[in-house]
N, C-alpha and C positions, 0 to 999 in steps of 0.2 A: 567641579562635578558634582552636584545633588545626590545628597544622602538618599532621596526617594530614588534615586535611578538604580540604586545598587540594590537598595532594601527588598526589590519586588522584583528584582532579575527571576529567582526562581518561580513567582507566581506567573509571570508572561512567558516563561520556558515550558512551564505545564500548559498554559493556553493555546501555545501555539503546538503542541504534541498532538494536542486533543483536538487542535482545528486540522491537521493533517491526519486525523482520523488513525492515530496510532497507538499502540499500548504501550508503556514504559518499556516491556520488555522486548516489545519489536523495535521500539526506538533505539533500545542500546545494542541489538543486534545489528542494526544499520548502522550504528556509530562506530560500530566494531569495540564494543566494551565487551570486557571479559566478562562481567557480572551484570545485573540490570540493577543491582544494590547502589552503584555510585549515583545513578541517574535518579533512584528513588531519594537517597538521601539530598540529592542537589534541589530536585522541585519541591522536597517537603521543606526546605529552609536549614536543613541540619547541617550541609555542608555548603562551603561556596562555590560557586559556579565557575568551572573554568573555561577561560576562551576557546580553547582547544575541543572541548566538548560542545558549544554551542557550532563551531565552525564546521563540526564532522556532523553535527544535525542537520546542517542546511542542505543536505543528501534527500531529506523525506521531505523536503519545502519549508523546514522553519526559516520563519524571516528573523536574520540575526540582528539587523537593524531595529526591529520591534523590540525583540528580547533584551538589547543594550540599551536601546533609549525611551523605549514606550511609546514611540511615535511611528506611525505607518507613512509612507509615502505620500502626500498629498495629491499628485497628479500621475496617476500610471497611463500612458499612451496607449490605446486602445489598438493591437496590433491583431485584432482578429475581423472577418469579413462577417457581415451580418448573417449568413446562415451558418457560420461555424458557430458563434455566439449561440444561437437557437439550438444547434444539437448539442453543445457544452450543456447550457442549461437546462434541455430535458435530461440528457445523461445523468446531471446530478440530483434529480429527482426521481431517478430510478432506484428499487432495494438494491441488496448486493448479489444476489443470483441473476437479476436482469440485466445488471451492469456487466457480468462478467459472460452472461452469451451475447450482450450486445459486442463487446470488445471481442470476444471469439468468431463471431459473424464480419467484423470489419477487419480483422487480421487474416481469416480463412478467405475471404471474399465471398462468402455467401450469405444467403438469407438465412432468417432462421426456421422458416418453412423446408428449406432445402436441407438445412441439417437433420433435421426429425426426418427427413424420408428418405434420409441415407442410409437406413437401417437393412441389414442382410440377413441373411439366413443362412446355415449351412445344415447339410443332411449328414450324418455319419452313421455307417452302416458297418456291421463285424459277425463275427460267430466265434462261437467256443471262446466267449468272455474277451477277445480281441477285438478292438475297434482301432479304425484310421484315425489319427489326428496327430499332435503335437508330442514331441518326445515321448516316441512309446520305444519302452525298453525292454528286453526280454531276457530271463535268467535260463540258461540253458544249462 
């Protein structure tokens, strides 16, 4: 094995965590690390990268093969239909809040117009500083 492969594992690991859009603290939590310090030490090159850490980071989308070898797969078969590719490409161009709205819309089966029109009003009335509503308690 070439020493170049080993010398740059920490750099490739950091690239992969960044590619996945995760902070080191969030990636540490996803890998069930007790503290983010270990991952910080690994990606800075102060500590050798343990294989179990790379394996646990695969949960967030880290490409372990790339981290270990520095090579990405040459050919990945396209399993998406053309309309699905367009949908994913469009999703990737959205900002964070738009992504959240789009996901909520898809999960709830509604459009964003329907979500905003579902606001409701509630009229509350009462007398003598007593108002009908939730969790009303009286000291007597």
